[in-house]
C-alpha positions in Angstrom: -39.4 -107.7 -4.7 -41.8 -106.3 -2.2 -41.7 -102.6 -3.0 -43.2 -101.7 0.5 -40.6 -103.7 2.4 -38.7 -101.7 4.9 -41.1 -98.8 5.0 -43.1 -97.6 8.0 -46.8 -97.0 7.8 -46.6 -93.3 6.9 -44.0 -94.0 4.2 -46.2 -96.8 2.8 -49.2 -94.5 2.7 -47.2 -91.9 0.6 -45.9 -94.6 -1.7 -49.2 -96.2 -2.7 -51.4 -93.1 -2.8 -52.5 -92.5 -6.4 -55.1 -89.8 -6.6 -54.3 -86.1 -5.9 -51.2 -84.5 -4.5 -49.0 -86.1 -1.9 -46.9 -83.9 0.4 -44.2 -85.4 2.6 -42.7 -83.2 5.3 -39.8 -84.7 7.1 -36.3 -83.8 8.4 -32.9 -84.7 7.0 -32.1 -88.4 7.0 -35.7 -89.4 7.7 -36.3 -91.3 4.4 -37.7 -88.9 1.9 -35.4 -90.1 -0.9 -36.5 -93.7 0.0 -40.1 -92.8 -0.3 -39.6 -91.1 -3.7 -37.7 -94.1 -5.0 -40.2 -96.6 -3.8 -43.1 -94.5 -5.1 -41.5 -94.4 -8.5 -41.1 -98.2 -8.5 -44.7 -98.6 -7.3 -46.1 -96.5 -10.1 -44.1 -98.3 -12.7 -44.4 -101.9 -11.4 -47.8 -102.0 -9.8 -49.8 -99.2 -11.5 -48.3 -99.7 -14.9 -47.3 -96.0 -15.6 -44.8 -95.6 -18.4 -41.5 -94.3 -16.9 -41.4 -91.6 -19.6 -44.4 -90.0 -17.9 -42.7 -89.6 -14.6 -40.7 -86.6 -13.5 -38.7 -87.1 -10.4 -36.6 -84.2 -9.2 -34.3 -83.4 -6.3 -31.8 -80.7 -5.4 -28.3 -82.1 -5.8 -26.5 -84.3 -8.3 -25.6 -86.6 -5.5 -29.2 -87.1 -4.4 -30.3 -87.6 -8.0 -27.8 -90.3 -8.6 -28.7 -92.0 -5.3 -32.3 -91.9 -6.3 -31.5 -93.5 -9.7 -29.5 -96.2 -8.0 -32.3 -97.1 -5.6 -34.9 -97.1 -8.4 -32.8 -99.2 -10.7 -32.8 -102.0 -8.1 -36.6 -102.1 -7.9 -37.6 -101.8 -11.6 -36.8 -103.7 -14.8 -33.7 -102.6 -16.8 -34.4 -99.5 -18.8 -37.2 -98.3 -16.6 -35.2 -95.5 -15.0 -35.7 -92.4 -17.3 -33.6 -89.3 -17.8 -36.1 -87.3 -15.8 -34.8 -88.6 -12.5 -32.6 -85.6 -12.1 -32.0 -82.3 -10.3 -34.3 -79.3 -10.8 -31.7 -77.5 -12.8 -31.0 -80.7 -14.8 -34.6 -80.9 -15.8 -34.7 -77.2 -16.8 -31.7 -77.7 -19.1 -33.3 -80.8 -20.7 -36.5 -78.9 -21.2 -34.9 -75.7 -22.5 -32.7 -77.6 -25.0 -36.0 -78.6 -26.7 -38.2 -75.5 -26.1 -36.1 -72.4 -25.8 -36.3 -71.8 -29.5 -39.7 -70.2 -28.7 -37.7 -67.4 -27.0 -35.4 -66.9 -29.9 -32.5 -68.9 -28.4 -30.6 -71.7 -30.1 -30.8 -75.1 -28.4 -27.0 -75.0 -27.7 -27.4 -71.9 -25.5 -24.5 -71.3 -23.0 -24.8 -71.8 -19.3 -22.8 -69.4 -17.3 -21.4 -69.8 -13.8 -20.6 -67.3 -11.1 -17.3 -66.4 -12.6 -18.9 -65.7 -16.0 -21.5 -63.5 -14.2 -18.7 -61.6 -12.6 -17.1 -61.0 -16.0 -20.4 -59.6 -17.3 -20.7 -57.4 -14.2 -17.2 -56.0 -14.7 -18.0 -55.1 -18.3 -21.0 -53.1 -17.1 -18.9 -51.4 -14.4 -16.5 -50.3 -17.1 -19.2 -49.1 -19.5 -21.0 -47.1 -16.8 -17.9 -45.9 -15.0 -18.8 -47.5 -11.7 -16.2 -47.7 -8.9 -15.9 -50.8 -6.8 -15.9 -48.4 -3.8 -19.5 -47.5 -4.7 -20.8 -51.1 -5.0 -19.0 -54.4 -5.1 -19.5 -57.0 -7.8 -21.1 -59.3 -5.2 -23.6 -56.6 -4.2 -24.3 -55.9 -7.9 -25.0 -59.6 -8.6 -27.2 -59.9 -5.6 -29.4 -57.0 -6.9 -29.5 -58.7 -10.3 -30.6 -62.0 -8.7 -33.3 -60.3 -6.6 -34.6 -58.5 -9.7 -34.9 -61.7 -11.6 -36.7 -63.4 -8.7 -39.3 -60.6 -8.2 -40.2 -59.6 -11.8 -41.5 -61.1 -15.0 -38.3 -60.1 -16.8 -38.4 -63.1 -19.2 -41.8 -62.0 -20.5 -41.0 -58.3 -20.6 -37.3 -58.2 -21.7 -36.7 -61.5 -23.5 -39.9 -63.0 -25.0 -41.3 -59.9 -26.7 -40.2 -56.8 -28.6 -39.7 -54.6 -25.5 -40.9 -51.1 -25.3 -40.2 -48.1 -23.0 -42.9 -49.2 -20.6 -41.1 -52.6 -20.2 -37.7 -51.2 -19.6 -39.0 -48.5 -17.3 -39.7 -51.2 -14.7 -36.0 -52.0 -14.4 -32.7 -50.3 -13.7 -30.3 -49.6 -16.6 -27.9 -52.0 -14.9 -30.4 -54.9 -15.0 -31.4 -54.2 -18.6 -27.8 -54.1 -19.7 -27.0 -57.3 -17.9 -29.9 -59.1 -19.5 -28.9 -57.6 -22.9 -25.3 -59.0 -22.5 -26.8 -62.4 -21.7 -29.0 -62.2 -24.8 -26.1 -61.2 -27.0 -24.3 -64.3 -25.9 -27.3 -66.6 -25.7 -26.3 -67.2 -22.1 -28.3 -68.3 -19.1 -27.3 -68.4 -15.5 -28.7 -70.9 -13.0 -31.5 -68.6 -12.0 -32.5 -68.1 -15.7 -32.8 -71.8 -16.1 -35.7 -71.9 -13.7 -37.3 -68.6 -14.7 -37.1 -69.4 -18.5 -38.6 -72.8 -17.9 -41.5 -71.4 -15.7 -42.2 -68.8 -18.3 -42.4 -71.3 -21.1 -44.6 -73.9 -19.3 -47.0 -71.1 -18.2 -47.6 -69.9 -21.8 
């Protein structure tokens, strides 16, 4: 099939570009998924790149499945790899193979919002906090912000921590991370932060 069929000039330009980075900025429903799918097929069918060397990520499971379906119609059977996936899906696949470097087993647990609330309630009980002082939701928002704005993986997880490391964090945050470590449990934010930490070392 003609991989460029049905694409406008700008979309074709993005699909066939090989050297350097390509950035596509467009609104919802404007064809970004189509461009990614056609670009994947072009790289495999026309350029000869092995599918195992292509990482194709999107945000939602629905979008990832849609992308897989579109790609499968343009390439030979077996040429759609497991790395056409969501961002979190990629992180899970990567960490199952590499998280041992942080002392975690490959079968680490992934916790959801309800699990996070359970950990928070345990900390509230330990420290004698009242829900009138701060809500569980506020507490978890602070935890998430701390994870996004600090090298906590490097300082609290990857090395033997010292007082200088823990001094950068609240006792709530340190305790929350410790409970996660005790259970070898990662939340959705951790999946990204742990992956970034490992690929940057």
